[in-house]
PQR file with spaces between the fields and no chain letter, atoms N, CA, C, O and H, PARSE charges and radii, in Angstrom:
ATOM       1  N    MET     1      -7.328  -21.134    8.983 -0.4000 1.5000
ATOM       2  CA   MET     1      -7.315  -19.811    9.580 -0.0000 2.0000
ATOM       3  C    MET     1      -6.893  -18.800    8.520  0.5500 1.7000
ATOM       4  O    MET     1      -5.892  -18.995    7.830 -0.5500 1.4000
ATOM       5  N    THR     2      -7.646  -17.740    8.396 -0.4000 1.5000
ATOM       6  CA   THR     2      -7.351  -16.700    7.423 -0.0000 2.0000
ATOM       7  C    THR     2      -6.965  -15.426    8.151  0.5500 1.7000
ATOM       8  O    THR     2      -7.667  -14.975    9.056 -0.5500 1.4000
ATOM       9  H    THR     2      -8.459  -17.581    8.956  0.4000 1.0000
ATOM      10  N    VAL     3      -5.837  -14.850    7.745 -0.4000 1.5000
ATOM      11  CA   VAL     3      -5.369  -13.597    8.318 -0.0000 2.0000
ATOM      12  C    VAL     3      -5.370  -12.557    7.204  0.5500 1.7000
ATOM      13  O    VAL     3      -4.818  -12.793    6.129 -0.5500 1.4000
ATOM      14  H    VAL     3      -5.267  -15.217    7.010  0.4000 1.0000
ATOM      15  N    SER     4      -5.982  -11.422    7.455 -0.4000 1.5000
ATOM      16  CA   SER     4      -6.023  -10.351    6.467 -0.0000 2.0000
ATOM      17  C    SER     4      -5.120   -9.213    6.914  0.5500 1.7000
ATOM      18  O    SER     4      -5.338   -8.604    7.961 -0.5500 1.4000
ATOM      19  H    SER     4      -6.431  -11.231    8.328  0.4000 1.0000
ATOM      20  N    LEU     5      -4.097   -8.935    6.102 -0.4000 1.5000
ATOM      21  CA   LEU     5      -3.194   -7.828    6.368 -0.0000 2.0000
ATOM      22  C    LEU     5      -3.180   -6.914    5.151  0.5500 1.7000
ATOM      23  O    LEU     5      -3.228   -7.392    4.018 -0.5500 1.4000
ATOM      24  H    LEU     5      -3.920   -9.430    5.252  0.4000 1.0000
ATOM      25  N    PRO     6      -3.115   -5.620    5.369 -0.5600 1.5000
ATOM      26  CA   PRO     6      -3.000   -4.726    4.227  0.2800 2.0000
ATOM      27  C    PRO     6      -1.671   -4.961    3.505  0.5500 1.7000
ATOM      28  O    PRO     6      -0.639   -5.189    4.137 -0.5500 1.4000
ATOM      29  N    LEU     7      -1.714   -4.902    2.178 -0.4000 1.5000
ATOM      30  CA   LEU     7      -0.513   -5.127    1.382 -0.0000 2.0000
ATOM      31  C    LEU     7       0.580   -4.118    1.717  0.5500 1.7000
ATOM      32  O    LEU     7       1.764   -4.455    1.704 -0.5500 1.4000
ATOM      33  H    LEU     7      -2.552   -4.717    1.665  0.4000 1.0000
ATOM      34  N    VAL     8       0.189   -2.889    2.015 -0.4000 1.5000
ATOM      35  CA   VAL     8       1.169   -1.854    2.349 -0.0000 2.0000
ATOM      36  C    VAL     8       1.936   -2.235    3.611  0.5500 1.7000
ATOM      37  O    VAL     8       3.141   -2.001    3.697 -0.5500 1.4000
ATOM      38  H    VAL     8      -0.773   -2.615    2.026  0.4000 1.0000
ATOM      39  N    LEU     9       1.247   -2.820    4.591 -0.4000 1.5000
ATOM      40  CA   LEU     9       1.908   -3.246    5.823 -0.0000 2.0000
ATOM      41  C    LEU     9       2.908   -4.360    5.543  0.5500 1.7000
ATOM      42  O    LEU     9       4.032   -4.331    6.046 -0.5500 1.4000
ATOM      43  H    LEU     9       0.268   -3.010    4.521  0.4000 1.0000
ATOM      44  N    VAL    10       2.509   -5.326    4.755 -0.4000 1.5000
ATOM      45  CA   VAL    10       3.399   -6.445    4.427 -0.0000 2.0000
ATOM      46  C    VAL    10       4.623   -5.949    3.665  0.5500 1.7000
ATOM      47  O    VAL    10       5.749   -6.330    3.983 -0.5500 1.4000
ATOM      48  H    VAL    10       1.596   -5.350    4.347  0.4000 1.0000
ATOM      49  N    LEU    11       4.408   -5.104    2.663 -0.4000 1.5000
ATOM      50  CA   LEU    11       5.534   -4.578    1.886 -0.0000 2.0000
ATOM      51  C    LEU    11       6.433   -3.695    2.740  0.5500 1.7000
ATOM      52  O    LEU    11       7.652   -3.696    2.575 -0.5500 1.4000
ATOM      53  H    LEU    11       3.493   -4.794    2.405  0.4000 1.0000
ATOM      54  N    GLY    12       5.832   -2.947    3.646 -0.4000 1.5000
ATOM      55  CA   GLY    12       6.631   -2.126    4.553 -0.0000 2.0000
ATOM      56  C    GLY    12       7.512   -2.961    5.462  0.5500 1.7000
ATOM      57  O    GLY    12       8.668   -2.614    5.703 -0.5500 1.4000
ATOM      58  H    GLY    12       4.841   -2.946    3.781  0.4000 1.0000
ATOM      59  N    LEU    13       6.969   -4.067    5.970 -0.4000 1.5000
ATOM      60  CA   LEU    13       7.768   -4.964    6.814 -0.0000 2.0000
ATOM      61  C    LEU    13       8.897   -5.628    6.021  0.5500 1.7000
ATOM      62  O    LEU    13      10.010   -5.787    6.523 -0.5500 1.4000
ATOM      63  H    LEU    13       6.029   -4.349    5.774  0.4000 1.0000
ATOM      64  N    VAL    14       8.599   -6.011    4.788 -0.4000 1.5000
ATOM      65  CA   VAL    14       9.638   -6.604    3.937 -0.0000 2.0000
ATOM      66  C    VAL    14      10.729   -5.579    3.645  0.5500 1.7000
ATOM      67  O    VAL    14      11.914   -5.908    3.693 -0.5500 1.4000
ATOM      68  H    VAL    14       7.695   -5.882    4.381  0.4000 1.0000
ATOM      69  N    ALA    15      10.348   -4.360    3.347 -0.4000 1.5000
ATOM      70  CA   ALA    15      11.331   -3.305    3.075 -0.0000 2.0000
ATOM      71  C    ALA    15      12.170   -3.013    4.317  0.5500 1.7000
ATOM      72  O    ALA    15      13.392   -2.889    4.231 -0.5500 1.4000
ATOM      73  H    ALA    15       9.385   -4.093    3.307  0.4000 1.0000
ATOM      74  N    TRP    16      11.514   -2.905    5.467 -0.4000 1.5000
ATOM      75  CA   TRP    16      12.250   -2.639    6.699 -0.0000 2.0000
ATOM      76  C    TRP    16      13.229   -3.782    7.010  0.5500 1.7000
ATOM      77  O    TRP    16      14.380   -3.541    7.373 -0.5500 1.4000
ATOM      78  H    TRP    16      10.521   -3.005    5.537  0.4000 1.0000
ATOM      79  N    GLY    17      12.758   -5.021    6.862 -0.4000 1.5000
ATOM      80  CA   GLY    17      13.630   -6.165    7.113 -0.0000 2.0000
ATOM      81  C    GLY    17      14.794   -6.229    6.136  0.5500 1.7000
ATOM      82  O    GLY    17      15.907   -6.597    6.513 -0.5500 1.4000
ATOM      83  H    GLY    17      11.823   -5.216    6.567  0.4000 1.0000
ATOM      84  N    SER    18      14.540   -5.872    4.886 -0.4000 1.5000
ATOM      85  CA   SER    18      15.612   -5.872    3.898 -0.0000 2.0000
ATOM      86  C    SER    18      16.667   -4.823    4.215  0.5500 1.7000
ATOM      87  O    SER    18      17.865   -5.074    4.086 -0.5500 1.4000
ATOM      88  H    SER    18      13.636   -5.573    4.580  0.4000 1.0000
ATOM      89  N    ILE    19      16.216   -3.654    4.626 -0.4000 1.5000
ATOM      90  CA   ILE    19      17.162   -2.593    4.976 -0.0000 2.0000
ATOM      91  C    ILE    19      17.919   -2.953    6.255  0.5500 1.7000
ATOM      92  O    ILE    19      19.134   -2.770    6.340 -0.5500 1.4000
ATOM      93  H    ILE    19      15.243   -3.450    4.730  0.4000 1.0000
ATOM      94  N    ARG    20      17.200   -3.458    7.234 -0.4000 1.5000
ATOM      95  CA   ARG    20      17.799   -3.732    8.549 -0.0000 2.0000
ATOM      96  C    ARG    20      18.731   -4.938    8.538  0.5500 1.7000
ATOM      97  O    ARG    20      19.847   -4.866    9.051 -0.5500 1.4000
ATOM      98  H    ARG    20      16.213   -3.606    7.165  0.4000 1.0000
ATOM      99  N    PHE    21      18.274   -6.050    7.952 -0.4000 1.5000
ATOM     100  CA   PHE    21      19.014   -7.297    8.100 -0.0000 2.0000
ATOM     101  C    PHE    21      19.828   -7.700    6.867  0.5500 1.7000
ATOM     102  O    PHE    21      20.828   -8.408    6.994 -0.5500 1.4000
ATOM     103  H    PHE    21      17.367   -6.108    7.536  0.4000 1.0000
ATOM     104  N    LEU    22      19.416   -7.263    5.688 -0.4000 1.5000
ATOM     105  CA   LEU    22      20.141   -7.649    4.476 -0.0000 2.0000
ATOM     106  C    LEU    22      21.069   -6.552    3.969  0.5500 1.7000
ATOM     107  O    LEU    22      21.876   -6.786    3.069 -0.5500 1.4000
ATOM     108  H    LEU    22      18.604   -6.688    5.584  0.4000 1.0000
ATOM     109  N    GLY    23      20.959   -5.371    4.536 -0.4000 1.5000
ATOM     110  CA   GLY    23      21.839   -4.276    4.138 -0.0000 2.0000
ATOM     111  C    GLY    23      21.460   -3.629    2.811  0.5500 1.7000
ATOM     112  O    GLY    23      22.306   -3.022    2.153 -0.5500 1.4000
ATOM     113  H    GLY    23      20.303   -5.181    5.267  0.4000 1.0000
ATOM     114  N    VAL    24      20.210   -3.751    2.417 -0.4000 1.5000
ATOM     115  CA   VAL    24      19.750   -3.111    1.190 -0.0000 2.0000
ATOM     116  C    VAL    24      19.677   -1.614    1.432  0.5500 1.7000
ATOM     117  O    VAL    24      19.210   -1.168    2.480 -0.5500 1.4000
ATOM     118  H    VAL    24      19.523   -4.244    2.952  0.4000 1.0000
ATOM     119  N    ARG    25      20.139   -0.842    0.462 -0.4000 1.5000
ATOM     120  CA   ARG    25      20.129    0.609    0.598 -0.0000 2.0000
ATOM     121  C    ARG    25      18.698    1.150    0.517  0.5500 1.7000
ATOM     122  O    ARG    25      17.907    0.675   -0.298 -0.5500 1.4000
ATOM     123  H    ARG    25      20.518   -1.204   -0.389  0.4000 1.0000
ATOM     124  N    PRO    26      18.358    2.133    1.346 -0.5600 1.5000
ATOM     125  CA   PRO    26      17.001    2.693    1.305  0.2800 2.0000
ATOM     126  C    PRO    26      16.630    3.278   -0.067  0.5500 1.7000
ATOM     127  O    PRO    26      15.473    3.188   -0.479 -0.5500 1.4000
ATOM     128  N    TRP    27      17.594    3.872   -0.773 -0.4000 1.5000
ATOM     129  CA   TRP    27      17.280    4.437   -2.085 -0.0000 2.0000
ATOM     130  C    TRP    27      16.873    3.343   -3.060  0.5500 1.7000
ATOM     131  O    TRP    27      16.065    3.592   -3.956 -0.5500 1.4000
ATOM     132  H    TRP    27      18.533    3.945   -0.438  0.4000 1.0000
ATOM     133  N    LEU    28      17.412    2.136   -2.909 -0.4000 1.5000
ATOM     134  CA   LEU    28      17.046    1.039   -3.787 -0.0000 2.0000
ATOM     135  C    LEU    28      15.602    0.602   -3.532  0.5500 1.7000
ATOM     136  O    LEU    28      14.881    0.263   -4.471 -0.5500 1.4000
ATOM     137  H    LEU    28      18.068    1.934   -2.181  0.4000 1.0000
ATOM     138  N    VAL    29      15.185    0.608   -2.282 -0.4000 1.5000
ATOM     139  CA   VAL    29      13.798    0.284   -1.948 -0.0000 2.0000
ATOM     140  C    VAL    29      12.859    1.309   -2.586  0.5500 1.7000
ATOM     141  O    VAL    29      11.804    0.942   -3.105 -0.5500 1.4000
ATOM     142  H    VAL    29      15.770    0.882   -1.520  0.4000 1.0000
ATOM     143  N    VAL    30      13.230    2.580   -2.551 -0.4000 1.5000
ATOM     144  CA   VAL    30      12.413    3.628   -3.161 -0.0000 2.0000
ATOM     145  C    VAL    30      12.347    3.445   -4.674  0.5500 1.7000
ATOM     146  O    VAL    30      11.276    3.589   -5.263 -0.5500 1.4000
ATOM     147  H    VAL    30      14.087    2.879   -2.130  0.4000 1.0000
ATOM     148  N    VAL    31      13.467    3.131   -5.308 -0.4000 1.5000
ATOM     149  CA   VAL    31      13.481    2.920   -6.757 -0.0000 2.0000
ATOM     150  C    VAL    31      12.603    1.734   -7.144  0.5500 1.7000
ATOM     151  O    VAL    31      11.864    1.816   -8.126 -0.5500 1.4000
ATOM     152  H    VAL    31      14.337    3.014   -4.829  0.4000 1.0000
ATOM     153  N    ILE    32      12.666    0.646   -6.402 -0.4000 1.5000
ATOM     154  CA   ILE    32      11.839   -0.525   -6.696 -0.0000 2.0000
ATOM     155  C    ILE    32      10.363   -0.192   -6.524  0.5500 1.7000
ATOM     156  O    ILE    32       9.541   -0.613   -7.338 -0.5500 1.4000
ATOM     157  H    ILE    32      13.266    0.580   -5.605  0.4000 1.0000
ATOM     158  N    ALA    33      10.013    0.553   -5.486 -0.4000 1.5000
ATOM     159  CA   ALA    33       8.617    0.945   -5.279 -0.0000 2.0000
ATOM     160  C    ALA    33       8.126    1.841   -6.415  0.5500 1.7000
ATOM     161  O    ALA    33       7.012    1.662   -6.909 -0.5500 1.4000
ATOM     162  H    ALA    33      10.681    0.895   -4.825  0.4000 1.0000
ATOM     163  N    LEU    34       8.942    2.796   -6.829 -0.4000 1.5000
ATOM     164  CA   LEU    34       8.550    3.676   -7.929 -0.0000 2.0000
ATOM     165  C    LEU    34       8.417    2.904   -9.231  0.5500 1.7000
ATOM     166  O    LEU    34       7.526    3.195  -10.029 -0.5500 1.4000
ATOM     167  H    LEU    34       9.846    2.942   -6.428  0.4000 1.0000
ATOM     168  N    PHE    35       9.281    1.929   -9.461 -0.4000 1.5000
ATOM     169  CA   PHE    35       9.170    1.097  -10.648 -0.0000 2.0000
ATOM     170  C    PHE    35       7.874    0.292  -10.621  0.5500 1.7000
ATOM     171  O    PHE    35       7.260    0.080  -11.666 -0.5500 1.4000
ATOM     172  H    PHE    35      10.005    1.693   -8.813  0.4000 1.0000
ATOM     173  N    GLY    36       7.457   -0.154   -9.456 -0.4000 1.5000
ATOM     174  CA   GLY    36       6.197   -0.874   -9.327 -0.0000 2.0000
ATOM     175  C    GLY    36       5.014   -0.006   -9.699  0.5500 1.7000
ATOM     176  O    GLY    36       4.096   -0.463  -10.379 -0.5500 1.4000
ATOM     177  H    GLY    36       7.956    0.018   -8.607  0.4000 1.0000
ATOM     178  N    PHE    37       5.028    1.254   -9.257 -0.4000 1.5000
ATOM     179  CA   PHE    37       3.958    2.176   -9.638 -0.0000 2.0000
ATOM     180  C    PHE    37       3.978    2.439  -11.139  0.5500 1.7000
ATOM     181  O    PHE    37       2.924    2.520  -11.769 -0.5500 1.4000
ATOM     182  H    PHE    37       5.774    1.626   -8.704  0.4000 1.0000
ATOM     183  N    TYR    38       5.158    2.571  -11.709 -0.4000 1.5000
ATOM     184  CA   TYR    38       5.268    2.781  -13.155 -0.0000 2.0000
ATOM     185  C    TYR    38       4.754    1.559  -13.913  0.5500 1.7000
ATOM     186  O    TYR    38       4.035    1.701  -14.901 -0.5500 1.4000
ATOM     187  H    TYR    38       6.015    2.505  -11.198  0.4000 1.0000
ATOM     188  N    LEU    39       5.114    0.374  -13.463 -0.4000 1.5000
ATOM     189  CA   LEU    39       4.683   -0.858  -14.118 -0.0000 2.0000
ATOM     190  C    LEU    39       3.169   -1.026  -14.043  0.5500 1.7000
ATOM     191  O    LEU    39       2.558   -1.564  -14.967 -0.5500 1.4000
ATOM     192  H    LEU    39       5.699    0.258  -12.660  0.4000 1.0000
ATOM     193  N    ALA    40       2.571   -0.578  -12.967 -0.4000 1.5000
ATOM     194  CA   ALA    40       1.120   -0.696  -12.814 -0.0000 2.0000
ATOM     195  C    ALA    40       0.359    0.151  -13.820  0.5500 1.7000
ATOM     196  O    ALA    40      -0.826   -0.086  -14.056 -0.5500 1.4000
ATOM     197  H    ALA    40       3.067   -0.141  -12.217  0.4000 1.0000
ATOM     198  N    ASP    41       1.021    1.132  -14.414 -0.4000 1.5000
ATOM     199  CA   ASP    41       0.369    2.016  -15.380 -0.0000 2.0000
ATOM     200  C    ASP    41       0.648    1.601  -16.824  0.5500 1.7000
ATOM     201  O    ASP    41       0.303    2.339  -17.748 -0.5500 1.4000
ATOM     202  H    ASP    41       1.983    1.324  -14.223  0.4000 1.0000
ATOM     203  N    THR    42       1.262    0.443  -17.038 -0.4000 1.5000
ATOM     204  CA   THR    42       1.574   -0.015  -18.382 -0.0000 2.0000
ATOM     205  C    THR    42       0.622   -1.135  -18.788  0.5500 1.7000
ATOM     206  O    THR    42      -0.245   -1.551  -18.019 -0.5500 1.4000
ATOM     207  H    THR    42       1.543   -0.156  -16.288  0.4000 1.0000
ATOM     208  N    SER    43       0.807   -1.608  -20.012 -0.4000 1.5000
ATOM     209  CA   SER    43      -0.023   -2.709  -20.501 -0.0000 2.0000
ATOM     210  C    SER    43       0.388   -4.052  -19.901  0.5500 1.7000
ATOM     211  O    SER    43      -0.314   -5.045  -20.085 -0.5500 1.4000
ATOM     212  H    SER    43       1.511   -1.271  -20.637  0.4000 1.0000
ATOM     213  N    LEU    44       1.498   -4.099  -19.196 -0.4000 1.5000
ATOM     214  CA   LEU    44       1.944   -5.339  -18.556 -0.0000 2.0000
ATOM     215  C    LEU    44       1.254   -5.601  -17.225  0.5500 1.7000
ATOM     216  O    LEU    44       1.371   -6.697  -16.678 -0.5500 1.4000
ATOM     217  H    LEU    44       2.068   -3.292  -19.046  0.4000 1.0000
ATOM     218  N    ALA    45       0.539   -4.619  -16.698 -0.4000 1.5000
ATOM     219  CA   ALA    45      -0.105   -4.763  -15.383 -0.0000 2.0000
ATOM     220  C    ALA    45      -1.056   -5.954  -15.316  0.5500 1.7000
ATOM     221  O    ALA    45      -1.002   -6.697  -14.337 -0.5500 1.4000
ATOM     222  H    ALA    45       0.443   -3.729  -17.143  0.4000 1.0000
ATOM     223  N    PRO    46      -1.937   -6.180  -16.316 -0.5600 1.5000
ATOM     224  CA   PRO    46      -2.821   -7.351  -16.220  0.2800 2.0000
ATOM     225  C    PRO    46      -2.057   -8.680  -16.246  0.5500 1.7000
ATOM     226  O    PRO    46      -2.472   -9.648  -15.607 -0.5500 1.4000
ATOM     227  N    VAL    47      -0.956   -8.725  -16.974 -0.4000 1.5000
ATOM     228  CA   VAL    47      -0.152   -9.949  -17.031 -0.0000 2.0000
ATOM     229  C    VAL    47       0.489  -10.224  -15.678  0.5500 1.7000
ATOM     230  O    VAL    47       0.494  -11.362  -15.207 -0.5500 1.4000
ATOM     231  H    VAL    47      -0.620   -7.939  -17.493  0.4000 1.0000
ATOM     232  N    VAL    48       1.026   -9.186  -15.058 -0.4000 1.5000
ATOM     233  CA   VAL    48       1.641   -9.335  -13.739 -0.0000 2.0000
ATOM     234  C    VAL    48       0.577   -9.735  -12.714  0.5500 1.7000
ATOM     235  O    VAL    48       0.828  -10.583  -11.858 -0.5500 1.4000
ATOM     236  H    VAL    48       1.022   -8.262  -15.440  0.4000 1.0000
ATOM     237  N    ASP    49      -0.600   -9.130  -12.799 -0.4000 1.5000
ATOM     238  CA   ASP    49      -1.681   -9.438  -11.867 -0.0000 2.0000
ATOM     239  C    ASP    49      -2.121  -10.896  -11.989  0.5500 1.7000
ATOM     240  O    ASP    49      -2.244  -11.594  -10.983 -0.5500 1.4000
ATOM     241  H    ASP    49      -0.803   -8.441  -13.495  0.4000 1.0000
ATOM     242  N    SER    50      -2.359  -11.356  -13.217 -0.4000 1.5000
ATOM     243  CA   SER    50      -2.811  -12.746  -13.382 -0.0000 2.0000
ATOM     244  C    SER    50      -1.714  -13.731  -12.997  0.5500 1.7000
ATOM     245  O    SER    50      -2.003  -14.788  -12.436 -0.5500 1.4000
ATOM     246  H    SER    50      -2.260  -10.789  -14.034  0.4000 1.0000
ATOM     247  N    GLY    51      -0.468  -13.400  -13.291 -0.4000 1.5000
ATOM     248  CA   GLY    51       0.637  -14.270  -12.892 -0.0000 2.0000
ATOM     249  C    GLY    51       0.785  -14.363  -11.387  0.5500 1.7000
ATOM     250  O    GLY    51       1.063  -15.432  -10.845 -0.5500 1.4000
ATOM     251  H    GLY    51      -0.233  -12.541  -13.746  0.4000 1.0000
ATOM     252  N    THR    52       0.597  -13.236  -10.716 -0.4000 1.5000
ATOM     253  CA   THR    52       0.671  -13.224   -9.258 -0.0000 2.0000
ATOM     254  C    THR    52      -0.462  -14.033   -8.645  0.5500 1.7000
ATOM     255  O    THR    52      -0.251  -14.800   -7.705 -0.5500 1.4000
ATOM     256  H    THR    52       0.371  -12.367  -11.157  0.4000 1.0000
ATOM     257  N    ARG    53      -1.664  -13.859   -9.182 -0.4000 1.5000
ATOM     258  CA   ARG    53      -2.810  -14.613   -8.663 -0.0000 2.0000
ATOM     259  C    ARG    53      -2.636  -16.113   -8.904  0.5500 1.7000
ATOM     260  O    ARG    53      -2.988  -16.923   -8.045 -0.5500 1.4000
ATOM     261  H    ARG    53      -1.835  -13.237   -9.945  0.4000 1.0000
ATOM     262  N    SER    54      -2.100  -16.486  -10.057 -0.4000 1.5000
ATOM     263  CA   SER    54      -1.849  -17.907  -10.339 -0.0000 2.0000
ATOM     264  C    SER    54      -0.811  -18.471   -9.375  0.5500 1.7000
ATOM     265  O    SER    54      -0.958  -19.586   -8.876 -0.5500 1.4000
ATOM     266  H    SER    54      -1.814  -15.828  -10.755  0.4000 1.0000
ATOM     267  N    GLY    55       0.227  -17.702   -9.122 -0.4000 1.5000
ATOM     268  CA   GLY    55       1.256  -18.152   -8.186 -0.0000 2.0000
ATOM     269  C    GLY    55       0.717  -18.325   -6.783  0.5500 1.7000
ATOM     270  O    GLY    55       1.068  -19.285   -6.096 -0.5500 1.4000
ATOM     271  H    GLY    55       0.346  -16.796   -9.528  0.4000 1.0000
ATOM     272  N    VAL    56      -0.132  -17.409   -6.348 -0.4000 1.5000
ATOM     273  CA   VAL    56      -0.739  -17.519   -5.015 -0.0000 2.0000
ATOM     274  C    VAL    56      -1.641  -18.741   -4.954  0.5500 1.7000
ATOM     275  O    VAL    56      -1.647  -19.457   -3.953 -0.5500 1.4000
ATOM     276  H    VAL    56      -0.417  -16.630   -6.906  0.4000 1.0000
ATOM     277  N    ASP    57      -2.411  -18.991   -6.023 -0.4000 1.5000
ATOM     278  CA   ASP    57      -3.268  -20.173   -6.047 -0.0000 2.0000
ATOM     279  C    ASP    57      -2.448  -21.459   -5.972  0.5500 1.7000
ATOM     280  O    ASP    57      -2.849  -22.411   -5.304 -0.5500 1.4000
ATOM     281  H    ASP    57      -2.406  -18.409   -6.837  0.4000 1.0000
ATOM     282  N    ILE    58      -1.309  -21.491   -6.651 -0.4000 1.5000
ATOM     283  CA   ILE    58      -0.451  -22.679   -6.613 -0.0000 2.0000
ATOM     284  C    ILE    58       0.106  -22.889   -5.208  0.5500 1.7000
ATOM     285  O    ILE    58       0.115  -24.011   -4.701 -0.5500 1.4000
ATOM     286  H    ILE    58      -0.983  -20.717   -7.194  0.4000 1.0000
ATOM     287  N    VAL    59       0.571  -21.807   -4.581 -0.4000 1.5000
ATOM     288  CA   VAL    59       1.130  -21.917   -3.233 -0.0000 2.0000
ATOM     289  C    VAL    59       0.067  -22.334   -2.235  0.5500 1.7000
ATOM     290  O    VAL    59       0.331  -23.134   -1.338 -0.5500 1.4000
ATOM     291  H    VAL    59       0.563  -20.896   -4.993  0.4000 1.0000
ATOM     292  N    ASN    60      -1.154  -21.787   -2.389 -0.4000 1.5000
ATOM     293  CA   ASN    60      -2.235  -22.122   -1.468 -0.0000 2.0000
ATOM     294  C    ASN    60      -2.852  -23.488   -1.744  0.5500 1.7000
ATOM     295  O    ASN    60      -3.588  -24.012   -0.908 -0.5500 1.4000
ATOM     296  H    ASN    60      -1.369  -21.136   -3.117  0.4000 1.0000
ATOM     297  N    GLY    61      -2.566  -24.061   -2.884 -0.4000 1.5000
ATOM     298  CA   GLY    61      -3.119  -25.365   -3.214 -0.0000 2.0000
ATOM     299  C    GLY    61      -4.541  -25.305   -3.719  0.5500 1.7000
ATOM     300  O    GLY    61      -5.238  -26.320   -3.712 -0.5500 1.4000
ATOM     301  H    GLY    61      -1.968  -23.635   -3.563  0.4000 1.0000
ATOM     302  N    ASP    62      -4.991  -24.139   -4.158 -0.4000 1.5000
ATOM     303  CA   ASP    62      -6.347  -24.004   -4.706 -0.0000 2.0000
ATOM     304  C    ASP    62      -6.361  -24.527   -6.133  0.5500 1.7000
ATOM     305  O    ASP    62      -5.537  -24.134   -6.958 -0.5500 1.4000
ATOM     306  H    ASP    62      -4.425  -23.315   -4.163  0.4000 1.0000
ATOM     307  N    SER    63      -7.286  -25.400   -6.409 -0.4000 1.5000
ATOM     308  CA   SER    63      -7.434  -25.883   -7.780 -0.0000 2.0000
ATOM     309  C    SER    63      -8.899  -25.776   -8.171  0.5500 1.7000
ATOM     310  O    SER    63      -9.770  -26.426   -7.594 -0.5500 1.4000
ATOM     311  H    SER    63      -7.955  -25.719   -5.738  0.4000 1.0000
ATOM     312  N    ASP    64      -9.141  -24.937   -9.169 -0.4000 1.5000
ATOM     313  CA   ASP    64     -10.527  -24.708   -9.603 -0.0000 2.0000
ATOM     314  C    ASP    64     -10.920  -25.649  -10.694  0.5500 1.7000
ATOM     315  O    ASP    64     -12.050  -25.597  -11.178 -0.5500 1.4000
ATOM     316  H    ASP    64      -8.434  -24.409   -9.638  0.4000 1.0000
């Protein structure tokens, strides 16, 4: 079974849960989000992207 959720929805739920249940400060969530946007504009973005995709493939058990 495949479920498709927008990444923004998933990240929003994680942020809300972190603030609500873990006591993370809202300003820290904003700083982390802004750092993510900054990182996406650097030369490290392709490395992070390929590493994330490899990690997802490992978790899903996909072997090409």
